[in-house]
C-alpha positions in Angstrom: 66.8 106.8 115.1 66.9 104.1 112.4 70.3 103.0 111.2 70.8 101.2 107.8 74.3 100.0 108.6 76.9 100.0 111.3 79.0 102.5 109.4 82.7 102.2 109.8 83.4 98.7 111.3 85.8 98.9 114.2 85.5 95.3 115.4 84.0 92.0 114.3 83.8 88.4 115.6 82.6 85.2 114.1 80.6 82.7 116.1 79.1 79.2 115.5 75.7 78.3 116.8 75.6 74.6 117.3 72.1 73.0 117.7 70.6 69.7 116.8 73.7 68.6 114.9 73.6 71.7 112.7 76.0 74.7 112.6 74.9 78.2 111.9 77.4 81.0 111.5 76.9 84.3 113.3 78.9 87.5 112.8 78.9 90.4 115.1 79.9 93.8 113.7 80.5 96.9 115.8 80.6 100.3 114.3 82.6 103.4 115.3 80.8 105.4 118.0 79.3 108.6 116.7 78.0 111.7 118.5 74.2 112.3 118.2 73.5 115.2 115.8 71.7 117.1 118.5 73.6 116.8 121.8 76.8 115.7 123.4 75.9 112.0 123.9 77.3 109.2 121.7 75.8 106.0 120.2 77.6 102.8 119.2 76.0 100.8 116.4 76.2 97.0 116.2 74.8 94.2 114.2 74.4 90.5 114.8 74.1 88.7 111.4 72.8 85.2 111.2 70.0 83.0 112.7 67.4 85.3 111.0 68.8 88.5 112.4 70.1 91.5 110.3 68.8 94.6 112.1 71.3 97.3 113.0 71.0 98.4 116.6 72.7 101.1 118.7 73.4 101.8 122.3 73.8 105.3 123.7 76.3 106.5 126.3 77.4 109.8 127.7 80.7 109.5 125.8 82.2 107.1 123.2 83.8 104.8 125.8 80.5 104.3 127.7 78.7 103.7 124.4 81.2 101.0 123.5 81.0 99.4 127.0 77.2 99.3 126.9 77.2 97.9 123.3 79.6 95.1 124.3 77.4 94.2 127.3 74.3 94.2 125.2 75.9 92.1 122.5 76.8 89.5 125.2 73.3 89.3 126.5 71.8 89.1 123.0 74.1 86.2 122.1 73.2 84.4 125.3 69.5 84.9 124.5 70.0 83.5 120.9 71.8 80.5 122.4 69.1 79.9 125.0 66.1 80.5 122.7 67.6 78.2 120.0 68.4 75.4 122.4 71.9 75.5 121.1 75.4 76.6 122.2 77.3 79.5 120.8 81.1 79.1 120.4 84.0 81.1 118.9 87.6 80.2 118.2 88.8 82.0 121.4 86.9 79.6 123.7 85.3 76.2 123.1 83.6 76.0 126.5 80.9 78.6 125.8 82.5 81.9 127.1 81.6 84.5 124.4 84.6 86.8 125.1 82.5 89.7 126.3 83.0 90.8 129.9 79.9 91.2 132.1 79.4 94.7 133.3 79.2 95.4 137.0 77.6 98.6 138.1 77.8 98.1 141.8 80.5 99.8 143.8 82.2 98.3 146.8 
């Protein structure tokens, strides 16, 4: 499934990528989860804009909540990869130490 946009935006966050004395703006957009046309599962669209990225992506889950959780976890990993691959640091106004504000998902059960 190819998406042209995230659709109705339900959340957004702005980041700064700092590297080699330069600052690049990144914006993350999350769209409203939608049910797949054929089936009961949901997908949650998201987009990371900036640093040469514009492609709209989507993560699927068995319901809207799981699709959102998985999209948030994937966004966190993608931002970490951008920071690592660029040799820079990604920051946002909620934390100046490098915490991106997306919780790490834990799938193990104790």
